[in-house]
C-alpha positions in Angstrom: 109.9 152.8 100.2 109.9 156.6 99.9 111.6 157.9 96.9 114.9 159.7 97.6 115.6 162.4 95.0 115.1 166.1 95.0 112.3 165.8 97.5 114.5 164.4 100.1 117.5 166.6 99.2 115.5 169.8 99.6 113.5 168.6 102.7 116.0 170.4 105.1 115.0 173.9 106.2 118.7 174.9 106.0 118.7 174.3 102.2 118.0 177.5 100.3 115.3 177.7 97.6 116.5 177.7 94.1 114.9 179.7 91.4 114.2 178.2 87.9 116.2 181.0 86.2 119.6 179.7 87.5 121.7 177.7 85.0 125.1 176.1 85.4 127.4 177.2 82.6 130.7 175.6 83.6 133.2 175.2 86.3 134.4 178.8 86.2 131.1 180.6 85.7 128.5 181.7 88.2 124.8 181.6 87.8 124.6 184.7 85.5 127.6 183.5 83.5 130.0 185.9 85.2 133.5 184.6 85.8 134.0 182.8 89.2 137.1 183.4 91.2 139.3 180.3 91.2 139.9 180.8 94.9 136.2 180.3 95.5 135.9 177.2 93.5 137.4 174.2 95.3 138.8 171.0 93.8 135.8 169.1 95.0 133.5 171.6 93.2 135.4 171.1 90.0 135.4 167.3 90.4 131.6 167.1 91.0 130.8 169.5 88.1 133.0 167.5 85.8 131.3 164.3 86.9 127.9 165.8 86.0 129.2 166.9 82.6 130.7 163.4 81.9 127.5 161.7 83.1 125.4 164.0 80.8 127.4 162.7 77.8 126.8 159.0 78.7 123.1 159.5 79.4 122.5 161.4 76.1 123.9 158.4 74.3 121.1 156.3 75.7 118.2 158.6 75.4 114.6 157.5 75.1 114.9 157.3 71.3 117.5 154.5 71.6 115.8 151.1 71.2 118.7 148.8 72.1 119.7 147.6 75.6 122.6 148.6 77.7 123.3 144.9 78.3 122.7 143.8 74.7 126.3 143.6 73.5 129.3 143.8 75.7 129.4 145.1 79.2 131.3 148.5 78.7 128.2 150.6 78.0 126.2 149.2 80.9 129.2 149.8 83.3 129.7 153.4 82.1 126.0 154.1 82.4 125.6 152.7 85.9 128.7 154.6 87.0 127.3 157.8 85.6 124.2 157.3 87.7 126.3 156.8 90.8 128.4 159.9 90.0 125.2 162.0 89.6 123.8 160.9 92.9 127.2 161.5 94.6 127.3 165.0 93.1 123.8 165.7 94.4 124.7 164.6 97.8 127.8 166.9 97.7 126.0 170.0 96.6 123.1 169.5 99.0 125.3 169.0 102.0 125.9 172.2 104.1 129.1 170.7 105.4 130.6 169.9 102.0 134.0 171.3 101.1 132.5 173.7 98.5 133.4 177.3 97.6 130.5 177.6 95.2 127.7 180.1 95.9 124.3 178.9 97.0 122.9 179.7 93.6 125.6 177.7 91.7 125.2 174.8 94.0 121.4 174.9 93.5 121.9 175.0 89.8 124.2 172.0 89.9 121.6 170.2 91.9 118.9 170.9 89.4 121.1 169.8 86.5 122.1 166.6 88.2 118.6 165.8 89.2 117.3 166.3 85.7 120.0 164.0 84.3 119.4 161.4 87.1 115.7 161.4 86.3 116.4 160.6 82.7 118.8 157.9 83.7 116.4 156.3 86.1 113.8 156.2 83.3 116.3 154.4 81.2 117.1 151.9 84.1 113.4 151.2 84.6 113.3 150.3 80.9 116.4 148.2 81.2 114.9 146.4 84.2 111.8 145.5 82.2 113.9 144.4 79.2 116.1 142.2 81.4 113.1 140.6 83.2 111.4 140.0 79.9 114.3 138.8 77.9 115.5 136.4 80.5 112.1 135.3 81.7 112.6 131.6 80.8 115.9 131.6 82.6 114.5 133.2 85.7 111.4 131.1 85.9 112.3 127.8 87.8 109.9 125.7 85.8 111.1 127.1 82.4 114.7 126.6 83.5 114.1 122.9 84.3 112.2 122.4 81.1 115.1 124.0 79.1 117.6 121.8 80.7 115.4 118.7 80.2 114.9 119.5 76.6 118.7 120.0 76.0 119.4 116.7 77.8 117.0 114.8 75.6 118.6 116.2 72.5 122.2 115.5 73.7 122.2 112.7 76.1 126.0 112.5 76.3 126.3 115.9 77.9 123.4 116.4 80.4 125.6 118.1 83.0 127.0 120.5 80.5 123.5 121.5 79.4 122.4 122.2 83.0 125.6 124.2 83.6 124.9 126.4 80.6 121.4 127.2 81.8 122.7 128.0 85.2 125.5 130.2 83.8 123.1 132.1 81.6 120.8 132.6 84.6 123.8 133.8 86.7 124.6 136.5 84.1 121.0 137.7 84.0 120.8 137.9 87.7 124.1 139.8 87.9 122.8 142.4 85.5 119.5 142.7 87.4 121.4 143.1 90.6 123.6 145.8 89.1 120.5 147.8 88.0 118.7 147.3 91.3 121.7 148.2 93.4 122.2 151.4 91.3 118.6 152.5 91.5 118.3 151.8 95.2 121.6 153.6 96.1 120.4 156.6 94.0 117.2 156.7 96.1 114.9 155.2 93.5 114.1 151.9 95.3 110.4 152.5 95.0 110.6 152.7 91.2 112.8 149.6 91.1 110.4 147.7 93.4 107.4 148.6 91.3 108.9 147.4 88.0 110.2 144.2 89.4 107.0 143.4 91.3 104.8 143.9 88.2 107.0 141.8 85.9 107.7 138.9 88.3 104.2 138.7 89.8 102.8 138.2 86.2 105.4 135.5 85.6 104.6 133.7 88.9 100.8 133.9 88.3 101.4 132.4 84.8 103.5 129.6 86.1 100.8 128.7 88.6 98.2 128.8 85.9 100.2 126.4 83.7 100.2 123.9 86.6 96.5 123.6 86.1 95.3 125.2 89.3 92.3 127.5 89.3 90.6 129.2 92.2 87.0 128.0 92.8 84.4 129.8 94.7 82.0 128.0 97.0 79.2 128.5 94.4 81.3 126.9 91.7 82.1 124.0 94.0 78.5 123.3 94.6 77.8 123.0 90.9 80.5 120.3 90.4 79.7 116.7 90.6 82.0 114.5 92.6 84.0 113.2 89.6 84.8 116.8 88.5 85.6 117.9 92.0 87.9 115.0 92.5 89.7 115.8 89.3 90.3 119.3 90.6 91.7 117.9 93.8 94.0 115.6 91.9 95.3 118.5 89.8 95.9 120.5 93.0 97.7 117.7 94.7 100.0 117.3 91.7 100.6 121.0 91.4 101.1 122.3 94.9 104.4 120.6 95.7 105.9 122.0 92.5 104.5 125.5 93.3 106.1 125.7 96.7 109.3 123.7 96.2 110.1 125.0 92.8 108.2 128.2 91.9 108.0 130.0 95.2 111.3 128.7 96.4 113.0 129.8 93.2 111.3 133.2 93.4 112.5 133.7 96.9 116.1 132.8 95.9 115.8 135.2 92.9 114.8 138.1 95.2 117.6 137.2 97.6 120.2 137.4 94.8 118.8 140.5 93.1 118.2 142.7 96.1 121.3 142.1 98.1 121.6 145.8 99.0 118.2 146.2 100.8 116.5 143.7 103.1 113.4 145.8 103.2 113.0 145.9 99.4 113.8 142.2 99.1 111.2 141.2 101.6 108.6 143.5 100.1 109.2 142.4 96.6 108.9 138.7 97.4 105.8 139.3 99.4 104.1 141.2 96.7 105.2 138.8 94.0 104.3 135.5 95.7 101.9 136.2 98.6 98.6 136.3 96.7 99.4 133.2 94.5 100.5 131.2 97.5 97.5 132.2 99.7 95.2 131.4 96.8 96.6 127.9 96.4 96.3 127.3 100.1 92.7 128.5 100.1 91.6 125.6 97.8 91.8 122.9 100.5 89.6 125.0 102.8 87.1 125.4 99.9 87.0 121.6 99.6 86.6 121.3 103.4 83.5 123.6 103.3 81.8 121.4 100.7 79.1 118.9 101.6 80.6 116.1 103.7 80.4 112.4 102.8 82.4 109.3 103.9 83.9 108.9 100.4 85.4 112.5 100.6 87.4 111.7 103.7 90.3 110.3 101.7 90.7 113.4 99.6 90.4 115.5 102.7 93.3 113.5 104.2 95.2 113.8 101.0 94.9 117.6 101.2 95.8 117.6 104.8 98.8 115.4 104.3 100.0 117.5 101.3 99.9 120.8 103.3 101.4 119.2 106.4 104.4 117.9 104.3 104.8 121.3 102.7 104.7 123.2 106.1 108.5 123.3 106.5 108.9 124.9 103.1 106.0 127.3 103.7 107.5 128.3 107.1 111.0 128.8 105.7 110.0 130.5 102.4 107.3 132.8 103.8 108.9 133.7 107.2 108.8 137.5 106.6 106.2 139.5 108.5 104.9 140.7 105.1 104.0 137.1 104.3 102.2 136.2 107.5 99.0 135.8 105.5 100.4 132.8 103.7 101.4 131.0 106.9 98.1 131.9 108.5 96.2 130.5 105.5 98.2 127.2 105.7 97.4 126.9 109.4 93.7 127.8 108.8 93.3 125.2 106.1 95.0 122.5 108.2 92.7 123.2 111.1 89.6 123.2 108.9 90.6 120.0 107.1 91.3 118.3 110.5 87.9 119.3 111.8 86.2 118.0 108.7 88.1 114.7 108.9 87.1 114.1 112.5 83.5 114.9 111.7 83.5 112.7 108.7 84.8 109.7 110.7 82.1 110.3 113.3 79.5 110.4 110.4 80.9 107.1 109.1 80.5 105.4 112.5 77.0 106.8 112.7 76.2 105.5 109.2 77.2 102.0 110.3 75.0 102.3 113.4 72.0 103.5 111.3 72.2 100.9 108.6 68.8 99.4 108.6 68.9 97.0 105.7 67.0 93.7 106.6 67.7 91.7 103.4 69.4 88.4 104.1 72.5 87.6 102.1 71.8 84.3 100.3 73.6 81.4 101.8 75.0 83.3 104.7 77.7 84.9 102.6 79.6 88.2 103.2 77.3 91.1 103.7 77.7 94.2 101.5 78.0 96.3 104.7 81.0 94.2 105.7 82.7 94.6 102.3 82.1 98.4 102.3 83.3 99.0 105.8 86.4 96.9 105.5 87.3 98.4 102.1 86.9 101.8 103.7 89.1 100.9 106.7 91.8 99.3 104.5 92.1 102.6 102.6 92.0 104.5 105.9 95.0 102.6 107.2 97.1 104.2 104.6 96.6 107.6 106.4 97.9 106.5 109.8 100.2 109.4 110.3 97.9 112.2 109.2 95.1 110.7 111.3 97.5 110.6 114.2 98.1 114.3 113.8 94.4 115.1 113.4 93.4 113.2 116.5 96.5 114.1 118.6 94.5 116.4 121.0 91.3 114.4 120.8 91.4 111.3 123.0 89.2 108.4 121.9 85.7 108.2 123.4 83.2 105.7 122.3 80.2 107.3 120.7 77.9 104.5 122.0 78.0 101.8 124.7 79.1 98.2 123.9 76.4 95.6 123.7 76.3 93.4 126.8 77.1 90.4 124.7 80.5 91.9 123.6 83.6 92.0 125.7 85.7 95.1 125.8 88.7 92.9 125.0 87.6 92.9 121.4 88.6 96.6 121.3 92.1 96.1 122.7 95.2 96.3 120.5 98.7 95.1 121.4 100.1 98.6 121.4 97.7 99.6 124.1 97.2 96.4 126.0 101.0 96.3 126.6 102.2 99.9 126.5 105.9 100.6 126.2 105.7 103.9 128.1 103.6 105.5 130.8 102.2 108.0 128.2 100.9 105.1 126.1 99.2 103.3 129.0 95.9 105.2 128.7 93.7 105.8 125.7 92.2 108.8 127.3 95.5 110.8 127.5 95.7 113.9 125.4 98.8 114.1 123.3 100.3 117.4 122.1 101.2 117.3 118.5 101.1 119.5 115.4 100.7 118.8 111.7 104.3 119.8 111.1 106.2 118.5 114.1 105.9 115.8 116.7 108.1 113.9 119.1 108.6 110.1 118.6 106.8 109.3 121.8 103.8 111.5 120.9 103.6 110.0 117.4 103.7 106.5 118.9 100.9 107.3 121.3 98.7 109.0 118.8 99.1 106.1 116.4 98.0 103.9 119.2 94.9 106.1 119.5 94.2 105.5 115.8 94.5 101.8 116.3 91.8 102.0 119.0 89.6 104.0 116.7 89.9 101.5 113.9 89.3 98.6 116.3 86.2 100.4 117.6 84.8 100.8 114.0 85.4 97.1 113.4 83.6 96.3 116.6 80.7 98.5 115.7 80.5 96.5 112.4 80.6 93.2 114.2 77.8 94.3 116.5 75.8 95.3 113.5 76.4 91.9 111.9 75.3 90.1 115.0 71.9 91.7 114.7 71.7 90.9 111.0 72.5 87.2 111.8 69.2 87.1 113.7 67.3 87.6 110.4 68.0 84.0 109.3 65.4 81.3 110.3 68.0 78.5 110.6 70.3 78.9 113.6 73.1 77.0 111.8 72.9 79.5 108.9 73.1 82.4 111.4 76.4 81.0 112.7 77.7 80.4 109.2 76.9 84.0 108.3 78.8 85.2 111.3 81.8 82.9 110.6 81.9 84.1 107.0 81.8 87.8 107.8 84.2 87.6 110.6 86.6 85.6 108.6 86.4 88.1 105.8 87.2 90.9 108.3 90.2 89.0 109.6 91.5 88.3 106.1 91.2 91.9 105.1 93.1 92.9 108.1 95.9 90.4 107.5 96.3 91.5 103.9 96.5 95.2 104.5 98.1 97.9 106.6 95.3 97.3 109.2 97.5 94.4 110.5 100.1 96.8 111.7 97.5 99.0 113.4 95.5 96.2 115.0 98.3 93.7 115.6 98.7 89.9 115.3 97.1 89.3 118.7 93.9 91.0 117.5 94.0 88.9 114.3 94.5 85.7 116.2 91.7 86.5 118.6 89.2 87.3 115.9 90.3 84.3 113.8 89.5 82.1 116.8 86.1 83.7 117.1 85.4 83.0 113.4 86.4 79.3 114.0 84.1 79.2 117.0 81.2 80.4 114.9 82.1 77.8 112.2 82.2 75.0 114.9 78.7 76.1 116.0 77.5 75.8 112.4 79.1 72.3 112.1 77.4 71.1 115.2 73.9 72.5 114.5 73.9 71.7 110.7 75.2 68.1 111.0 74.2 66.9 114.4 71.1 65.0 113.0 73.3 63.3 110.3 75.8 62.3 112.9 73.1 61.1 115.3 71.6 58.9 112.5 74.8 56.8 112.6 74.8 54.0 115.3 77.8 53.7 117.5 80.5 51.4 116.5 80.3 47.9 117.9 76.5 47.9 118.1 75.1 44.4 117.2 72.4 44.9 114.5 69.8 42.6 113.0 69.0 42.9 109.3 65.8 44.8 109.9 67.5 47.2 112.4 70.3 47.8 110.0 67.9 48.5 107.2 66.0 51.0 109.3 69.1 52.8 110.5 70.6 53.0 107.0 67.3 54.4 105.7 67.3 57.0 108.5 70.9 58.0 107.7 70.0 58.4 104.0 67.0 60.6 104.9 69.1 62.7 107.3 72.0 63.1 104.8 69.6 64.1 102.0 67.7 66.5 104.2 71.0 68.2 105.3 72.3 68.5 101.8 69.0 69.7 100.5 68.6 72.3 103.4 72.2 73.6 102.8 72.0 73.9 99.1 73.2 77.4 98.3 74.9 77.9 101.6 78.4 79.3 101.2 81.7 79.7 103.0 84.3 82.2 102.2 87.4 80.7 100.6 89.8 83.3 102.0 92.0 82.1 104.8 91.2 78.4 104.3 88.0 78.6 106.4 86.1 76.6 103.8 88.6 73.7 103.9 88.6 73.8 107.7 84.8 73.6 107.8 84.4 70.9 105.2 87.2 68.8 106.8 85.6 69.1 110.2 82.2 68.1 108.9 83.7 65.2 107.0 85.6 64.1 110.1 82.4 64.2 112.1 80.4 62.1 109.6 82.6 60.0 107.3 84.7 57.8 109.7 81.6 56.9 111.7 79.6 56.2 108.6 82.4 54.1 107.1 82.3 51.7 110.1 78.5 51.6 110.0 78.6 51.1 106.2 80.8 48.0 106.5 78.6 46.4 109.3 75.3 47.1 107.7 76.3 46.1 104.3 77.5 42.6 105.5 74.2 42.1 107.4 72.0 43.3 104.6 73.7 41.3 101.9 72.8 38.1 103.7 69.1 39.2 103.8 69.0 39.5 100.0 69.4 42.1 97.2 66.2 44.0 98.1 67.5 44.7 101.6 71.0 45.6 100.3 69.5 48.2 98.0 68.9 50.5 100.9 72.7 51.1 101.0 72.8 54.0 98.6 75.9 55.8 99.6 79.5 54.6 99.9 81.8 56.5 102.4 83.3 58.2 99.4 79.9 59.2 98.1 79.1 60.8 101.5 82.4 62.6 101.5 81.8 63.9 98.0 78.3 65.1 98.9 79.7 67.1 101.9 82.5 68.6 99.8 80.0 69.5 97.1 78.3 71.8 99.5 79.2 75.3 100.8 80.3 76.9 97.6 82.6 80.0 97.6 80.8 83.2 98.6 83.4 85.6 97.1 81.6 88.0 94.7 78.2 87.6 96.4 76.5 90.9 97.2 77.4 94.5 96.3 78.5 97.3 98.5 75.8 99.4 96.9 73.3 97.5 99.0 74.8 98.5 102.3 72.9 101.7 102.5 75.8 103.9 103.6 77.9 104.3 100.5 79.4 102.4 97.7 82.7 100.8 96.6 85.8 102.7 95.6 85.4 101.6 92.0 82.0 103.2 91.6 82.5 106.4 93.6 86.2 107.0 93.9 86.5 105.7 97.5 90.2 106.0 98.4 92.8 108.0 96.6 95.7 107.9 94.2 98.0 108.4 97.2 101.1 106.8 95.6 100.9 109.0 92.5 101.1 112.2 94.6 104.2 111.2 96.6 106.7 111.0 93.8 108.3 114.3 94.8 
């Protein structure tokens, strides 16, 4: 703001030039000290000259050699001083106005102007100093973080009066703000808004920058980011996630409120002050997510990208309301820029993740047909991804789902359907290819429901891509029965992961039931193929047998049972969801009842033939049942996600995020 003082007062061409030799000697004396005619000297002239003289006395009391503060003890001195400044400015306006009711000569009026301006300049220097003293002395009260800490410390030392402690801090801050406002109002009304602005901006910008630094945030260049390993980088992201809500909801919000309360007399100065104090720090904070987004992509980084997107999205209402001035447009633009960049990276990373599943070329067979490391990795990834349903809905709002690759002919598109889309509740949700308008900071309920449905389809598609990949890996097993057991195990693991996580809400109970039935179908195929020879070795009930025939059939059963048990040694079934019990019960039901009837008939026939013949009966029905239940050990814990070829588990690389710890605000 341009300074209003002598420069503005003498800018009019109608104002005469004043020579430096003119001096004001008193109300009754002219420029050369000659007596002035009382008839020429009006009451207003006398009043203004007396005001200048009185102001001179007050200002001399607080010259530059005085170390104390106007606001140090009592309020009388500060009130007198501020009034003196106002009187000086009013006198200058009077003597500079051609239409003023003045009888003084042009020379005397000019001399009065010079004297008043000299005194006003000294007074403004003092007020600049007072402004610095007030901002420095009350820094802890004016800083929102320090105020909170002071109240918290007082509460901890006197738990009986926490409300009183907070009130004391607020009252002290109110007094400090009142003094600052008095100084600011006086300087601005006297035409020295620029000087006031400069002092305030310098002091408060330093305070804000220090507060941000204490939160643990530091600005990183792209070169610095490239040198950080993932653990260090993730630590920086966690620090930022913890700090940024405090920065915007406490520091910047408090600074905006402080500016509003101090600069009540000038909207322009208030806006300019806040912009210069907070703009750079806020823009710097919001530049960090964009720096992260520009780093090298990997599937594990997606969760931190989503954390950053979610944090900025949640803060958008505060950003928009605090930095709504035109002078702070850069902050809003930076927030929007980082949201767009983070969204772009999130979409690309999900596409990379799908491509990584497609490209997995590992040909090693999981021992016993257990859960494949790829299955564990992908499902762990999707479980964590389900926690980000709403940010993902925003990110994909304007990007309708399109499959990146065609479905294999052996798979039905029904595997992709989810209840929310197979039975839409509104016309807008009836098609997965509809584009829904949404924004990171606002969305209608119908749009949010539709985009969440779109996320469900994307998750279902990724699961389907995994299942297709597993179907190919099942072909690596030589035994067909083991291939089916492998598929049953992996699909059951997928179903159980969905049931135990937020994926169930996205995919729905219908999807879970459909995939569970598919897993049981694979298990039934295993039962039939692995145990059909054992079941076939048992003659039908009611068949009349001779001793030799009974002996041969019993020996054939023994051979088939031992071959089946020997061939399936080391085969496993996942314990999750009761599939193991279901499989074992089904196998036992297939073999044991029929064998029990055969056992009774053959034992009676062979006992008549003699002990040697009876020795062929090696297994009782309970022995057979125990042999079956001794097979198919639990596969949980087999394999490692490091073997999947596309990434590793959360525990080893930080997959996922500490999402809960960053939402305490």
